[in-house]
C-alpha positions as CSV (number, residue, x, y, z in Angstrom):
1,M,18.7,-3.9,17.2
2,L,19.9,-0.9,15.3
3,C,19.4,-0.2,11.9
4,D,21.4,-1.8,9.5
5,L,22.2,1.3,7.4
6,C,22.0,4.1,9.3
7,N,22.8,2.7,12.5
8,K,21.4,5.0,14.5
9,N,17.6,4.3,14.8
10,Q,16.2,0.5,16.4
11,A,15.4,-1.1,14.2
12,T,11.5,-2.3,13.4
13,V,11.1,-3.4,9.9
14,H,13.1,-7.3,8.9
15,L,13.2,-7.5,4.5
16,T,14.3,-10.3,3.1
17,E,16.0,-9.4,-0.3
18,I,16.5,-12.3,-2.7
19,I,19.0,-10.7,-5.9
20,D,20.7,-13.6,-7.9
21,D,19.4,-17.2,-5.6
22,Q,21.4,-14.8,-2.7
23,M,19.7,-14.3,0.1
24,S,20.1,-11.2,2.9
25,E,18.4,-10.1,6.0
26,L,18.2,-6.2,6.3
27,H,17.1,-4.7,9.6
28,L,15.5,-1.5,9.1
29,C,14.4,1.9,11.2
30,E,11.2,3.3,10.1
31,E,12.9,6.2,8.0
32,C,15.4,4.2,6.4
33,A,13.2,1.5,5.5
34,R,10.7,4.3,3.7
35,K,13.7,5.0,1.9
36,K,14.4,1.6,0.9
37,S,11.0,1.5,-0.3
38,I,10.6,4.4,-2.4
39,Q,13.9,3.6,-4.4
40,M,12.7,0.2,-4.7
41,E,8.9,1.6,-6.1
42,Q,11.4,3.3,-8.5
43,Q,13.4,0.6,-9.7
44,F,10.5,-1.8,-10.5
45,G,6.8,-1.0,-8.9
46,L,4.0,-2.5,-8.1
47,A,1.8,-1.3,-11.3
48,D,4.3,-2.3,-13.1
49,L,4.5,-5.6,-11.4
50,L,0.5,-6.1,-11.5
51,A,0.2,-4.7,-15.6
52,G,3.0,-7.3,-16.6
53,L,1.6,-10.1,-14.3
54,A,-2.0,-8.9,-16.1
55,E,-0.2,-10.2,-19.7
56,F,-1.1,-13.7,-18.8
57,T,-4.4,-13.2,-19.7
58,K,-5.6,-16.4,-22.2
59,P,-5.0,-15.4,-25.6
60,E,-8.9,-16.4,-26.5
61,E,-10.4,-14.1,-23.4
62,E,-7.5,-11.0,-24.9
63,S,-11.0,-10.0,-27.0
64,E,-13.3,-10.3,-24.3
65,A,-11.5,-8.7,-22.1
66,A,-10.4,-5.9,-23.8
67,S,-13.7,-5.0,-23.9
68,V,-15.1,-5.2,-20.3
69,K,-15.7,-1.9,-18.2
70,C,-16.3,-1.0,-15.0
71,A,-20.1,-0.4,-13.8
72,N,-19.4,1.8,-11.6
73,C,-16.1,4.5,-12.4
74,G,-16.0,3.2,-16.5
75,L,-12.1,2.1,-16.6
76,S,-11.6,-0.3,-18.8
77,Y,-9.5,-3.8,-18.1
78,R,-6.9,-2.7,-21.0
79,D,-6.6,0.8,-19.3
80,F,-5.9,-1.4,-16.0
81,K,-3.2,-3.7,-17.9
82,K,-2.1,0.1,-18.9
83,I,-1.2,1.3,-15.3
84,G,-1.6,-1.7,-13.2
85,R,-4.6,0.1,-10.9
86,L,-7.6,-0.2,-10.7
87,G,-10.2,2.4,-10.5
88,C,-12.6,1.6,-7.9
89,S,-13.9,-1.1,-5.6
90,E,-16.6,-2.3,-8.1
91,C,-14.0,-3.1,-10.3
92,Y,-12.6,-6.3,-8.8
93,S,-16.7,-7.3,-9.3
94,G,-16.2,-6.2,-13.1
95,F,-13.0,-7.5,-14.2
96,S,-13.0,-10.7,-11.2
97,K,-13.4,-13.2,-14.3
98,Y,-9.8,-11.7,-14.9
99,L,-8.5,-10.5,-11.3
100,M,-8.8,-14.2,-9.9
101,P,-5.8,-16.1,-11.8
102,L,-3.7,-12.9,-11.9
103,V,-3.9,-12.9,-8.0
104,K,-3.9,-16.7,-7.7
105,K,-1.1,-16.8,-9.2
106,I,0.5,-13.3,-6.8
107,H,-1.1,-14.8,-3.6
108,G,-0.4,-18.6,-4.3
109,S,-4.3,-18.7,-3.9
110,A,-7.5,-16.8,-4.7
111,R,-8.7,-17.1,-0.9
112,H,-7.9,-14.7,1.8
113,V,-7.5,-16.6,4.9
114,G,-5.6,-14.1,6.8
115,K,-4.6,-14.1,10.5
116,T,-6.3,-16.1,13.2
117,P,-6.0,-15.3,17.1
118,Q,-4.8,-18.0,19.2
119,K,-7.5,-18.0,21.4
120,A,-10.0,-18.8,18.3
121,V,-7.4,-21.4,16.7
122,A,-8.8,-24.5,18.0
123,K,-12.5,-23.4,17.0
124,I,-11.5,-22.7,14.2
125,E,-9.5,-25.8,13.4
126,E,-12.9,-27.5,14.6
127,Q,-15.2,-25.9,12.5
128,V,-12.6,-26.3,9.8
129,D,-12.8,-30.4,10.2
130,I,-16.6,-29.9,10.1
131,G,-17.1,-28.7,6.4
132,E,-14.4,-31.1,5.7
133,L,-16.5,-34.0,7.2
134,R,-19.6,-32.7,5.7
135,V,-18.1,-32.9,2.3
136,R,-16.7,-35.8,2.3
137,L,-19.8,-37.4,4.0
138,Q,-21.9,-36.2,1.2
139,R,-19.5,-37.9,-1.2
140,A,-19.9,-40.9,0.4
141,I,-23.5,-41.1,0.5
142,E,-23.5,-40.2,-3.6
143,K,-20.8,-43.4,-4.3
144,E,-23.6,-45.2,-1.6
145,E,-21.0,-46.1,0.8
146,F,-23.2,-46.3,3.8
147,E,-20.9,-47.3,6.4
148,E,-18.5,-45.3,5.6
149,A,-21.4,-42.2,5.9
150,A,-22.6,-43.2,9.0
151,R,-19.4,-43.3,10.5
152,L,-18.4,-39.8,8.6
153,R,-22.0,-38.4,10.2
154,D,-21.5,-39.5,14.4
155,K,-17.9,-38.1,14.0
156,I,-19.7,-34.8,12.6
157,R,-22.4,-35.0,15.5
158,E,-19.7,-36.2,18.6
159,L,-17.5,-32.7,17.2
160,E,-20.5,-30.6,17.2
161,K,-21.9,-31.7,20.5
162,N,-18.2,-31.3,21.8
163,E,-18.4,-27.9,20.6
164,S,-21.6,-26.3,22.2
165,K,-20.1,-27.6,25.3
């Protein structure tokens, strides 16, 4: 497929734009994608986005957040809100109380799940199932639902036995 902009090079980047509730797809070569990226950043930079979203700090946390500084680089949370960029890797730890709601707002979750190789999907799903079953087992024990707890225990043992094979 050729690039939608230059019609010369092979399209390697596929971009979906939503403007005024209208969705359009662009298939771009690397060179045109780079130009488009620069154009988009000039219109609305990532730093602006982060700084704007950081404005959603709860009012009661605002004065507390303003005084927080990174122990490593000395960047204050107030400065982060101005420039929209963290100073170092330690800033994530120092500002975590204020960044986690921001990350959750941007990504829909504060927990990274990443991508999984197809070969490992079944094994990981089994491990997740076992983890969920353990949580349910603990709840059943707390509620003194011992029959349910025994059923869950047996299910966990069965999954673990299959996993070890």
